[in-house]
C-alpha positions in Angstrom: 42.4 32.1 -27.7 40.6 31.8 -30.1 40.4 33.4 -33.9 37.2 35.0 -33.0 38.2 36.6 -30.1 41.0 38.1 -31.4 39.0 39.3 -34.6 36.7 40.7 -31.7 39.3 42.4 -30.0 40.9 43.8 -33.4 37.2 44.8 -34.5 37.1 47.0 -31.3 40.3 49.0 -31.9 39.9 49.9 -35.2 36.6 51.2 -34.0 38.5 52.8 -31.4 40.4 54.4 -33.5 38.0 55.7 -36.2 35.9 56.8 -33.3 38.8 58.7 -31.9 40.0 59.9 -36.1 36.0 61.4 -36.0 36.1 63.3 -32.7 39.6 64.7 -33.3 38.9 66.0 -37.0 34.6 66.5 -36.9 33.7 67.1 -33.2 36.7 69.2 -32.2 37.1 71.3 -35.2 36.2 74.9 -34.7 32.8 75.7 -36.5 33.8 78.4 -38.2 37.5 76.9 -39.5 36.2 75.9 -43.1 33.0 75.0 -44.5 32.0 72.0 -42.8 28.2 72.0 -44.6 25.1 71.1 -43.1 25.8 67.3 -42.8 29.0 67.2 -41.0 27.7 70.4 -38.4 24.2 68.0 -38.2 26.8 65.5 -36.8 28.8 67.4 -34.8 26.0 68.7 -32.9 24.4 65.3 -32.7 28.0 63.7 -31.1 28.2 66.7 -29.0 24.4 66.2 -27.6 25.1 62.7 -26.9 28.6 63.5 -25.1 26.7 66.2 -22.9 23.9 63.9 -21.7 25.6 60.7 -21.4 23.6 59.1 -24.0 27.4 57.2 -25.9 27.5 55.7 -22.3 24.0 54.7 -21.7 24.2 53.0 -25.2 27.6 51.5 -24.3 25.9 50.1 -20.9 23.1 48.7 -23.0 24.7 47.6 -25.5 27.6 45.5 -23.2 24.3 43.7 -21.4 22.8 42.9 -24.4 26.2 41.6 -26.0 26.7 39.6 -22.6 23.2 37.7 -22.1 21.7 37.9 -26.2 25.4 37.5 -28.1 26.2 37.3 -31.8 27.8 39.0 -34.1 26.3 41.8 -34.4 25.5 42.8 -31.1 29.3 42.4 -30.2 29.6 44.8 -33.6 27.2 47.3 -32.1 28.6 47.2 -28.8 32.3 48.1 -30.1 30.8 50.7 -32.0 29.1 52.1 -28.9 31.3 52.0 -26.1 34.5 53.7 -28.3 32.1 56.1 -28.8 31.5 56.9 -25.2 35.5 55.9 -24.6 36.3 58.7 -27.5 33.7 61.4 -26.2 34.2 61.7 -22.7 31.4 59.2 -21.3 34.4 56.8 -19.3 32.0 56.4 -16.7 29.7 54.3 -18.0 31.4 53.7 -21.3 33.8 51.1 -19.1 31.3 49.3 -17.7 29.7 48.3 -21.0 33.8 48.0 -22.1 34.0 45.1 -19.3 30.3 44.0 -20.6 31.6 43.5 -23.7 34.9 42.0 -23.2 33.3 39.6 -20.9 30.9 38.7 -24.2 34.5 38.2 -26.3 35.6 35.5 -23.8 33.1 34.0 -24.4 33.1 33.6 -28.2 
């Protein structure tokens, strides 16, 4: 395994942990629990919209295809974020396909 592969796998792990933290402490927090403000409320609604309409899964699939065929560090970073959001926000069916496509790209680094 090359150093770039380990770096990309570590990057995916960190984005997955960050997205899971975001889901637990922002999205799953009851709306009236604290005065979260308009920014967090808008973020919560955007993430929930993406969760309900499989937007995170479709974005993960598209970024996985883009990372596989185009390559580059920026596309791997985009793939990592979008796949972590898909897997953390219940869009696992399409997010898993995006995960496999991105891992195929990471192996080729």
